[in-house]
C-alpha positions in Angstrom: -0.7 15.5 -15.2 2.6 15.6 -13.0 0.4 19.1 -11.3 -2.8 16.7 -11.1 -1.2 13.9 -9.6 0.5 16.2 -6.9 -2.8 17.7 -6.2 -4.2 13.9 -5.6 -1.5 13.7 -3.2 -2.0 16.9 -1.6 -5.8 16.1 -1.1 -4.5 12.3 0.4 -2.1 14.2 2.7 -5.5 16.0 3.9 -7.7 13.5 4.6 -4.6 11.7 6.8 -4.6 14.3 8.9 -8.2 14.8 9.3 -8.5 11.3 10.4 -5.3 11.9 12.8 -7.0 15.1 14.3 -10.9 12.8 14.9 -8.5 10.3 16.2 -6.7 12.5 18.6 -10.2 14.3 19.8 -11.5 10.9 20.5 -8.8 9.8 22.3 -8.8 13.1 24.4 -12.5 13.0 25.1 -11.7 9.3 26.4 -9.3 10.2 28.3 -11.2 12.8 29.8 -13.5 10.7 31.2 -11.2 7.8 32.0 -9.9 10.7 34.6 -13.0 11.6 35.5 -14.4 8.1 36.9 -10.6 7.0 38.3 -11.2 10.3 40.4 -14.6 9.2 40.8 -13.5 5.6 42.2 -10.9 7.2 44.2 -13.3 8.9 46.1 -15.3 6.1 46.7 -12.8 4.5 47.7 -11.7 7.4 50.4 -15.3 6.6 51.9 -14.8 3.1 51.9 -11.7 3.4 53.7 -13.7 5.7 56.0 -16.4 3.7 57.1 -14.0 0.7 57.7 -12.4 2.8 60.0 -15.8 4.1 61.8 -16.8 0.2 62.1 -12.8 -0.1 63.8 -13.4 2.4 66.4 -17.1 2.1 67.0 -18.1 0.9 70.2 -21.4 -2.1 70.7 -23.4 0.3 70.9 -23.0 2.8 68.3 -25.5 1.8 64.5 -23.3 0.7 62.4 -26.0 -0.2 59.5 -24.9 2.9 57.5 -21.4 1.9 57.5 -22.0 -1.4 56.6 -24.2 -0.9 53.9 -21.6 1.4 52.5 -19.1 -1.3 52.5 -21.0 -3.9 51.1 -22.5 -1.7 48.2 -18.8 -1.5 46.3 -19.6 -4.7 43.8 -17.4 -3.2 41.6 -13.8 -1.9 43.0 -11.3 -4.4 44.1 -10.5 -3.9 47.4 -7.6 -5.6 49.6 -7.3 -4.3 53.3 -3.7 -5.6 54.6 -2.2 -4.8 58.3 0.9 -3.0 58.8 2.6 -6.5 58.3 0.7 -6.9 55.1 -1.0 -9.5 55.9 -4.7 -10.0 54.2 -7.4 -9.4 56.2 -10.0 -8.7 54.2 -10.9 -8.8 50.3 -14.0 -8.2 47.9 -14.7 -8.2 44.4 -11.6 -11.0 43.5 -11.9 -14.1 42.1 -8.6 -15.5 42.3 -8.1 -15.6 45.8 -5.1 -18.0 45.8 -3.0 -14.8 44.4 -4.8 -12.1 46.6 -1.5 -11.3 48.2 0.4 -11.0 45.3 -2.0 -8.7 43.7 -2.4 -6.5 47.1 1.7 -6.3 46.6 0.9 -4.8 43.1 -1.7 -2.7 44.2 0.8 -1.0 47.2 3.6 -0.8 44.1 1.4 1.0 41.9 0.5 3.9 44.8 -3.1 3.1 45.2 -3.5 2.4 48.8 -5.0 4.4 51.8 -4.3 4.2 55.3 -6.4 4.0 58.2 -4.8 4.5 61.5 -6.0 2.1 64.2 -4.1 3.9 67.1 -1.1 2.5 69.1 0.8 3.3 65.5 -1.0 0.5 64.4 -2.6 0.9 60.7 -4.4 -1.3 58.4 -4.0 -0.7 54.3 -6.8 -0.2 52.4 -5.4 -1.9 48.8 -8.0 -1.1 45.5 -7.6 -1.7 41.9 -9.6 -0.2 38.8 -12.5 -1.5 38.1 -13.8 -4.1 35.4 -15.6 -0.8 34.0 -12.8 1.5 34.0 -10.9 -0.7 32.4 -13.0 -1.6 29.6 -13.5 1.9 29.1 -10.0 2.4 28.9 -9.1 0.0 26.5 -12.7 1.2 24.5 -11.4 3.7 22.3 -8.7 2.0 21.0 -10.8 -1.0 20.0 -13.3 1.6 18.3 -10.7 3.0 16.7 -8.8 0.1 15.4 -12.4 -1.0 13.8 -12.9 2.4 12.5 -9.8 1.8 10.7 -10.6 -1.5 9.0 -13.5 -0.2 8.2 -12.4 2.8 6.4 -9.4 1.0 4.2 -11.9 -2.3 3.7 -14.1 1.0 2.4 -11.7 2.6 0.2 -10.3 -0.8 -1.3 -13.9 -1.5 -2.2 -13.8 1.8 -3.9 -10.5 1.8 -5.6 -11.7 -1.8 -6.6 -14.1 -0.7 -8.2 -12.8 2.6 -9.7 -10.2 0.3 -11.0 -12.8 -2.5 -13.0 -15.2 0.7 -13.9 -11.7 2.1 -15.4 -10.4 -1.5 -16.8 -13.9 -2.2 -18.9 -13.5 1.5 -20.5 -9.8 0.7 -21.6 -11.0 -2.7 -23.2 -13.8 -1.3 -25.1 -11.9 1.5 -26.4 -9.0 -1.0 -27.4 -11.0 -3.3 -29.1 -13.1 -0.3 -30.9 -9.8 1.1 -31.8 -8.4 -2.2 -33.0 -11.8 -2.3 -35.2 -11.8 0.7 -36.4 -8.0 0.5 -38.0 -9.1 -2.9 -39.6 -10.2 -1.0 -42.9 -8.0 1.2 -43.5 -5.3 -1.2 -42.8 -6.9 -3.5 -45.4 -7.1 -0.9 -48.1 -3.3 0.0 -47.0 -2.1 -3.2 -47.9 -4.1 -2.9 -51.3 -2.9 0.0 -52.2 0.9 -1.7 -51.5 0.1 -4.5 -53.6 -0.9 -2.5 -56.4 2.1 -0.1 -56.1 4.7 -3.0 -55.8 3.2 -4.2 -59.3 3.6 -0.6 -60.6 6.5 0.3 -59.3 8.4 -3.2 -58.7 12.2 -1.3 -58.4 10.9 1.3 -55.9 13.2 1.1 -52.7 10.2 2.7 -50.3 7.7 0.5 -51.2 9.4 -1.9 -48.9 9.7 0.1 -46.1 6.2 1.4 -46.9 5.2 -2.6 -46.6 6.6 -2.9 -43.2 5.0 0.1 -41.8 1.5 -1.3 -42.7 2.7 -4.6 -41.5 3.6 -2.9 -38.4 0.0 -1.1 -38.0 -1.7 -4.1 -38.8 0.1 -6.0 -35.3 -0.6 -2.5 -33.1 -4.1 -3.4 -34.2 -3.6 -7.0 -33.2 -2.1 -6.0 -30.0 -5.4 -3.5 -29.1 -7.4 -6.5 -29.8 -5.9 -8.6 -27.2 -6.5 -6.2 -24.4 -8.9 -7.4 -22.2 -8.2 -10.8 -22.9 -5.7 -13.6 -21.5 -3.5 -14.1 -24.6 -1.5 -17.3 -24.9 2.0 -17.2 -24.4 4.5 -19.2 -26.0 8.4 -20.1 -26.0 10.1 -17.2 -27.1 13.3 -16.3 -28.1 14.2 -13.5 -26.2 17.2 -12.4 -28.0 14.8 -12.1 -31.3 12.6 -10.0 -29.4 14.7 -7.5 -28.9 16.9 -7.7 -32.2 13.1 -7.0 -33.2 12.5 -3.9 -31.4 16.2 -2.2 -32.1 16.2 -3.3 -35.5 12.6 -1.1 -35.9 13.6 1.7 -33.3 17.0 2.1 -34.9 15.5 3.1 -38.6 12.8 5.6 -36.4 15.0 7.3 -34.2 17.4 10.1 -34.5 21.2 9.2 -35.3 22.4 10.5 -32.1 20.8 7.5 -30.3 22.5 4.2 -29.8 20.4 1.5 -29.4 22.4 -2.0 -28.5 21.8 -5.1 -27.2 23.5 -7.1 -24.8 22.8 -11.0 -24.6 24.3 -14.0 -23.1 26.3 -16.7 -25.0 22.9 -18.9 -25.6 19.8 -18.0 -26.5 16.8 -17.8 -24.0 13.9 -18.6 -24.4 10.9 -17.6 -22.4 7.1 -18.1 -22.5 5.9 -13.9 -23.6 3.0 -13.0 -26.1 6.1 -12.0 -28.8 3.9 -9.2 -30.3 3.1 -7.7 -26.3 6.4 -8.1 -25.1 8.0 -6.1 -28.0 5.2 -3.7 -27.7 6.2 -2.7 -23.8 10.3 -2.6 -24.9 9.2 -0.3 -27.2 7.5 1.5 -25.2 10.7 2.0 -22.8 12.6 2.5 -25.5 10.5 5.1 -26.9 10.5 7.2 -23.5 14.1 6.6 -23.3 14.6 8.6 -27.0 11.6 11.2 -25.3 14.0 11.3 -22.4 17.4 12.2 -24.1 15.1 15.7 -25.5 17.2 15.8 -28.6 20.5 14.9 -27.0 23.3 12.4 -27.9 22.8 9.6 -25.8 22.5 5.4 -25.6 20.2 3.3 -25.1 21.4 -0.3 -24.1 18.8 -3.4 -23.7 19.9 -6.0 -21.1 19.1 -10.0 -21.3 20.3 -12.0 -17.7 19.5 -15.3 -16.3 19.4 -15.2 -12.8 18.4 -18.6 -11.2 14.6 -19.3 -12.7 14.8 -15.6 -13.6 15.4 -13.9 -16.9 15.8 -10.0 -16.9 15.5 -7.8 -19.6 16.7 -4.2 -18.2 16.4 -1.3 -20.5 19.2 1.8 -19.4 19.4 5.0 -21.2 21.6 8.0 -20.4 18.4 10.5 -20.1 17.1 13.3 -18.1 16.4 10.9 -15.0 13.3 10.4 -13.0 13.1 12.7 -9.9 13.1 10.6 -6.2 9.1 11.9 -6.0 7.5 10.4 -9.5 9.1 6.9 -9.4 6.3 5.9 -7.9 3.8 7.3 -9.9 5.8 6.4 -13.1 3.0 3.5 -13.7 -0.1 5.3 -12.6 -2.8 6.0 -15.7 -2.5 9.3 -16.8 0.9 10.1 -15.2 3.4 11.6 -17.3 6.5 14.6 -17.4 5.4 15.2 -20.9 3.7 17.9 -22.5 1.8 16.2 -25.0 0.2 12.2 -24.3 -2.0 10.7 -21.9 0.3 8.6 -19.9 -0.9 5.7 -20.2 2.3 3.7 -22.2 3.9 2.2 -18.8 0.7 1.9 -16.7 -0.1 -0.4 -19.9 3.2 -2.1 -20.0 3.1 -2.7 -16.4 -0.2 -4.5 -16.9 1.3 -6.7 -20.0 3.7 -7.5 -17.8 2.2 -9.0 -14.2 -1.2 -9.3 -15.6 -0.5 -11.2 -18.9 2.8 -12.8 -18.2 3.1 -13.1 -14.4 6.6 -11.1 -14.2 7.6 -7.8 -12.2 8.5 -4.4 -13.9 10.0 -1.7 -11.7 12.3 1.5 -12.2 15.2 0.1 -10.7 17.6 2.8 -10.6 17.2 6.8 -11.8 19.7 9.6 -11.3 18.7 13.3 -12.3 20.9 14.2 -15.1 22.0 10.6 -15.6 19.5 8.1 -16.8 17.1 5.3 -15.8 16.8 1.7 -15.8 13.7 -0.2 -15.9 13.9 -3.9 -15.0 11.6 -6.6 -16.4 11.8 -9.7 -14.4 10.2 -12.9 -15.9 10.1 -16.7 -14.6 11.3 -19.3 -16.8 8.3 -21.6 -15.9 
């Protein structure tokens, strides 16, 4: 499962790299196009300046029709002509006439100017700016990429949501079918247990069998509730944790010590006790598995912080690698040789969707242990 998750991560990285390369290629082509247009506009302004110079030097008998037509033909490139002292002599394609002088200075500072020598050491300065079309083309690739990225994100989100909804339907169907199939054998086991109690009233093992059958009944009840919104009720969190400790203690190696740590006063929170106990049990079972048969301990801390009630499950197991911390709640992720990798995924759903709480890995260190934290609001 870990290898499969790593493979998915690698595919995502490759897709991101491909998207970056496509974006870079698009920007490169757009940049080349903008550069070519800038060069073309510079050439046009050189010719425009020569036409202006021709008009300035022409005598009364010179035919100016072609030069004037070329000058009048510039309808897109903003241009300002100033004298050597910076006074504006003429301007074209500029809407705001009040700021012409300031704009001419800005064009001069940008270096977009052409000198026209008019003799006797005097000159005219042709200042120009990029056309509206060129400015739009400069910005267009970024707008295009932004729209494409938004579309891709929305498409991915829609696909993931659709896939998640389909998976949820499958899990809900499997859960309810499992509960239904468990119902008949559990009923039979309950009847057989009653018969054994009548036949062997003093047998010490029968009460333990009865508890296990009740346990199976509760598990079937939990599966039947998957997909529906259970009604939370005021519950003693100390009792919930004590039930978990009592159950786990009888079914866990004596090498592992499970202890509860509670505030002086009882803590009451609205929860579905059956489902919430399952979450804590699942965390404890994972903790036991993480110890791999070695001695260790599991501490259940019940904490009150303002309007938050927190439960921390602290173990001394093998810990979780940093690269796997973000994946532990993903369906199908597991580091065990056996298992489906659904326990923590279901635990997250029970805490977040059914109890409007939060569950996360608070701390983990390889070889030292892990702390899972669950946060619930009193209201």
